DSSP file (Angstrom, degrees, kcal/mol; ACC not computed):
  #  RESIDUE AA STRUCTURE BP1 BP2  ACC     N-H-->O    O-->H-N    N-H-->O    O-->H-N    TCO  KAPPA ALPHA  PHI   PSI    X-CA   Y-CA   Z-CA
    1    1 A X              0   0    0      0, 0.0     3,-0.1     0, 0.0    14,-0.0   0.000 360.0 360.0 360.0 155.5  115.2  172.0   26.9
    2    2 A X        -     0   0    0      1,-0.1     5,-0.1     2,-0.1     2,-0.0  -0.155 360.0 -82.2 -65.7 161.5  112.3  174.5   27.3
    3    3 A X    >   -     0   0    0      1,-0.1     3,-1.4     3,-0.1     4,-0.4  -0.337  40.6-116.7 -62.8 148.2  112.5  177.4   29.8
    4    4 A X  G >  S+     0   0    0      1,-0.3     3,-1.1     2,-0.2    -1,-0.1   0.827 112.6  59.5 -57.8 -34.6  111.5  176.4   33.3
    5    5 A X  G 3  S+     0   0    0      1,-0.3    -1,-0.3     0, 0.0    -2,-0.0   0.751 106.7  47.2 -70.0 -22.0  108.5  178.7   33.3
    6    6 A X  G <  S+     0   0    0     -3,-1.4     2,-0.3     2,-0.1    -1,-0.3   0.421  96.2  95.9 -96.3   0.2  107.0  176.8   30.3
    7    7 A X  S <  S-     0   0    0     -3,-1.1     2,-0.1    -4,-0.4    -3,-0.0  -0.644  70.1-130.3 -94.2 147.6  107.6  173.4   31.8
    8    8 A X     >  -     0   0    0     -2,-0.3     4,-2.3     1,-0.1     5,-0.2  -0.431  34.5-103.4 -80.8 168.4  105.1  171.3   33.7
    9    9 A X  H  > S+     0   0    0      1,-0.2     4,-2.2     2,-0.2     5,-0.2   0.908 124.3  51.6 -58.6 -41.6  106.2  169.7   37.0
   10   10 A X  H  > S+     0   0    0      1,-0.2     4,-1.3     2,-0.2    -1,-0.2   0.898 109.1  49.2 -63.3 -41.0  106.6  166.3   35.2
   11   11 A X  H  4 S+     0   0    0      2,-0.2     4,-0.3     1,-0.2    -1,-0.2   0.903 109.5  52.8 -64.7 -39.9  108.8  167.8   32.5
   12   12 A X  H >< S+     0   0    0     -4,-2.3     3,-1.3     1,-0.2    -2,-0.2   0.931 110.7  46.4 -60.1 -45.6  110.9  169.5   35.1
   13   13 A X  H >< S+     0   0    0     -4,-2.2     3,-1.8     1,-0.3    -1,-0.2   0.730  96.9  73.4 -71.2 -21.0  111.5  166.2   36.9
   14   14 A X  T 3< S+     0   0    0     -4,-1.3    -1,-0.3     1,-0.3    -2,-0.2   0.578  78.4  77.5 -69.2  -7.4  112.2  164.4   33.6
   15   15 A X  T <  S+     0   0    0     -3,-1.3    -1,-0.3    -4,-0.3    -2,-0.2   0.680  74.8  98.9 -73.2 -16.4  115.6  166.2   33.6
   16   16 A X  S <  S-     0   0    0     -3,-1.8     2,-0.1     1,-0.1    17,-0.1  -0.284  94.1 -83.7 -65.5 157.1  116.7  163.7   36.2
   17   17 A X        -     0   0    0     15,-0.2    -1,-0.1     1,-0.1    17,-0.1  -0.380  28.5-153.5 -63.8 134.3  118.8  160.8   34.9
   18   18 A X        +     0   0    0     -3,-0.1     2,-0.2    -2,-0.1    -1,-0.1   0.510  61.3 113.0 -84.9  -1.5  116.8  157.9   33.5
   19   19 A X  S    S-     0   0    0      1,-0.1     2,-0.2     2,-0.1    -2,-0.1  -0.451  71.4-122.0 -74.3 139.5  119.6  155.5   34.3
   20   20 A X    >>  -     0   0    0     -2,-0.2     4,-2.5     1,-0.1     3,-0.5  -0.517  31.5-112.5 -67.9 145.7  119.2  152.9   37.0
   21   21 A X  H 3> S+     0   0    0      1,-0.2     4,-2.5     2,-0.2     5,-0.2   0.879 118.2  50.3 -51.1 -41.5  121.9  153.3   39.7
   22   22 A X  H 3> S+     0   0    0      1,-0.2     4,-2.1     2,-0.2    -1,-0.2   0.869 110.6  49.3 -66.5 -35.0  123.6  150.0   38.6
   23   23 A X  H <> S+     0   0    0     -3,-0.5     4,-1.4     2,-0.2    -2,-0.2   0.897 111.0  50.0 -69.0 -41.4  123.6  151.1   35.0
   24   24 A X  H  <>S+     0   0    0     -4,-2.5     5,-2.9     2,-0.2     3,-0.3   0.930 111.2  48.9 -61.6 -46.3  125.1  154.5   35.9
   25   25 A X  H ><5S+     0   0    0     -4,-2.5     3,-1.7     1,-0.2    -2,-0.2   0.913 107.4  54.9 -58.9 -44.4  127.9  152.8   38.0
   26   26 A X  H 3<5S+     0   0    0     -4,-2.1    -1,-0.2     1,-0.3    -2,-0.2   0.818 109.4  48.1 -60.4 -31.2  128.7  150.4   35.2
   27   27 A X  T 3<5S-     0   0    0     -4,-1.4    -1,-0.3    -3,-0.3    -2,-0.2   0.436 119.5-111.5 -86.9  -0.6  129.2  153.4   32.9
   28   28 A X  T < 5S+     0   0    0     -3,-1.7     2,-0.2    -4,-0.3    -3,-0.2   0.735  74.3 133.3  77.7  22.5  131.4  155.1   35.5
   29   29 A X      < -     0   0    0     -5,-2.9     2,-0.3    -6,-0.2    -1,-0.3  -0.646  69.7 -89.0-103.4 161.0  128.8  157.9   36.2
   30   30 A X     >  -     0   0    0     -2,-0.2     4,-1.9     1,-0.2    26,-0.2  -0.519  33.7-147.8 -62.2 126.8  127.5  159.3   39.4
   31   31 A X  T  4 S+     0   0    0     -2,-0.3    -1,-0.2    24,-0.2    -7,-0.1   0.691  91.8  56.9 -76.9 -15.0  124.5  157.1   40.3
   32   32 A X  T  4 S+     0   0    0      1,-0.1   -15,-0.2   -11,-0.1    -1,-0.2   0.928 128.9   5.9 -79.3 -47.1  122.7  160.0   41.9
   33   33 A X  T >4 S-     0   0    0    -17,-0.1     3,-1.1    21,-0.1     5,-0.3   0.412  91.4-119.3-118.7  -0.9  122.6  162.5   39.0
   34   34 A X  T 3< S-     0   0    0     -4,-1.9    -3,-0.1     1,-0.2   -16,-0.1   0.794  74.3 -62.9  64.5  26.0  124.0  160.5   36.1
   35   35 A X  T 3  S+     0   0    0     -5,-0.2    -1,-0.2     1,-0.1    -4,-0.1   0.711 111.1 120.7  67.0  24.9  126.8  163.1   35.9
   36   36 A X  S <  S-     0   0    0     -3,-1.1    -2,-0.1     2,-0.2     3,-0.1   0.650  75.0-130.1 -86.2 -17.8  124.2  165.9   35.1
   37   37 A X  S    S+     0   0    0      1,-0.1    15,-2.2    17,-0.1     2,-0.3   0.462  73.8  62.3  87.3  -0.5  125.4  167.7   38.2
   38   38 A X  E     -A   51   0A   0     13,-0.3     2,-0.4    -5,-0.3    13,-0.2  -0.989  63.9-138.9-154.3 159.2  121.9  168.3   39.6
   39   39 A X  E     -A   50   0A   0     11,-2.5    11,-2.6    -2,-0.3     2,-0.4  -0.968  23.8-150.6-120.0 140.7  118.7  166.7   40.9
   40   40 A X  E     +A   49   0A   0     -2,-0.4     2,-0.3   -27,-0.2     9,-0.2  -0.918  20.1 164.1-119.1 137.1  115.3  168.1   40.0
   41   41 A X  E     -A   48   0A   0      7,-2.4     7,-3.1    -2,-0.4     2,-0.3  -0.981   7.3-178.0-144.5 155.0  112.0  168.0   41.8
   42   42 A X  E     +A   47   0A   0     -2,-0.3     2,-0.3     5,-0.2     5,-0.2  -0.993   7.8 174.5-154.5 147.4  108.7  169.8   41.6
   43   43 A X  E >  S-A   46   0A   0      3,-1.6     3,-1.7    -2,-0.3    -2,-0.0  -0.884  75.0  -9.2-156.1 123.2  105.4  170.0   43.4
   44   44 A X  T 3  S-     0   0    0     -2,-0.3     3,-0.1     1,-0.3    -2,-0.0   0.835 129.0 -52.2  60.9  33.9  102.5  172.4   42.7
   45   45 A X  T 3  S+     0   0    0      1,-0.3     2,-0.6     0, 0.0    -1,-0.3   0.333 107.2 126.5  85.7  -9.3  104.5  174.5   40.3
   46   46 A X  E <   -A   43   0A   0     -3,-1.7    -3,-1.6     2,-0.0     2,-0.4  -0.751  48.0-154.9 -84.7 118.4  107.4  175.0   42.8
   47   47 A X  E     -A   42   0A   0     -2,-0.6     2,-0.4    -5,-0.2    -5,-0.2  -0.780   9.8-168.7 -99.4 135.9  110.6  173.9   41.0
   48   48 A X  E     -A   41   0A   0     -7,-3.1    -7,-2.4    -2,-0.4     2,-0.4  -0.989   8.0-177.2-127.0 132.7  113.6  172.7   42.9
   49   49 A X  E     -A   40   0A   0     -2,-0.4     2,-0.5    -9,-0.2    -9,-0.2  -0.987   8.3-170.3-127.8 118.7  117.1  172.2   41.5
   50   50 A X  E     -A   39   0A   0    -11,-2.6   -11,-2.5    -2,-0.4     2,-0.2  -0.937  23.9-123.0-113.4 127.4  119.7  170.8   43.9
   51   51 A X  E     -A   38   0A   0     -2,-0.5     2,-0.8   -13,-0.2   -13,-0.3  -0.464  20.9-136.7 -66.9 133.1  123.4  170.7   43.0
   52   52 A X        +     0   0    0    -15,-2.2    -1,-0.1    -2,-0.2   -19,-0.0  -0.831  29.8 169.5 -94.0 112.6  124.8  167.1   43.2
   53   53 A X        +     0   0    0     -2,-0.8    -1,-0.1     3,-0.0    -2,-0.0   0.467  46.6 101.8 -98.8  -4.3  128.2  167.3   44.8
   54   54 A X        -     0   0    0      1,-0.1   -21,-0.1     2,-0.0   -24,-0.1  -0.227  67.6-141.5 -80.1 167.0  128.5  163.6   45.3
   55   55 A X        -     0   0    0      2,-0.3   -24,-0.2   -26,-0.1     3,-0.1   0.409  48.5-110.9-102.6  -3.1  130.4  161.1   43.3
   56   56 A X  S    S+     0   0    0      1,-0.4     2,-0.2   -26,-0.2     3,-0.1   0.471  84.0 119.7  83.7   1.1  127.7  158.6   43.6
   57   57 A X  S    S-     0   0    0      1,-0.1    -1,-0.4   -27,-0.0    -2,-0.3  -0.644  77.8 -85.5 -95.5 156.2  129.9  156.5   45.8
   58   58 A X        -     0   0    0     -2,-0.2    -1,-0.1     1,-0.1     2,-0.0  -0.311  54.8 -97.1 -59.2 144.9  129.0  155.6   49.4
   59   59 A X        -     0   0    0      1,-0.1     2,-0.6    -3,-0.1    -1,-0.1  -0.327  34.6-129.4 -61.3 141.4  130.0  158.3   51.9
   60   60 A X        -     0   0    0     -3,-0.1     2,-0.5    -2,-0.0    -1,-0.1  -0.847  17.5-149.1 -98.0 125.2  133.2  157.7   53.7
   61   61 A X        -     0   0    0     -2,-0.6     2,-0.4     1,-0.0    -2,-0.0  -0.813  11.0-134.2 -96.4 126.5  133.1  158.0   57.4
   62   62 A X        -     0   0    0     -2,-0.5     2,-0.4     2,-0.0    -2,-0.0  -0.659  18.3-147.7 -79.7 129.1  136.1  159.2   59.2
   63   63 A X              0   0    0     -2,-0.4    -1,-0.0     1,-0.1     0, 0.0  -0.798 360.0 360.0 -98.4 138.9  136.9  157.1   62.2
   64   64 A X              0   0    0     -2,-0.4    -1,-0.1     0, 0.0    -2,-0.0   0.518 360.0 360.0 -67.5 360.0  138.5  158.8   65.3
């Protein structure tokens, strides 16, 4: 993929997985990031990359 500085906001966000969450789950992938390990967002030229630490599974709540 092109360097971040040469990408438009739309191109930056296109790095996100194109998979529907159900399709990702069926393939055994994280439904949040498609096993890419990150989520991408942009607005007004400000680029954001957030590491995906989840497994795509519902959060487990510890009960006391």
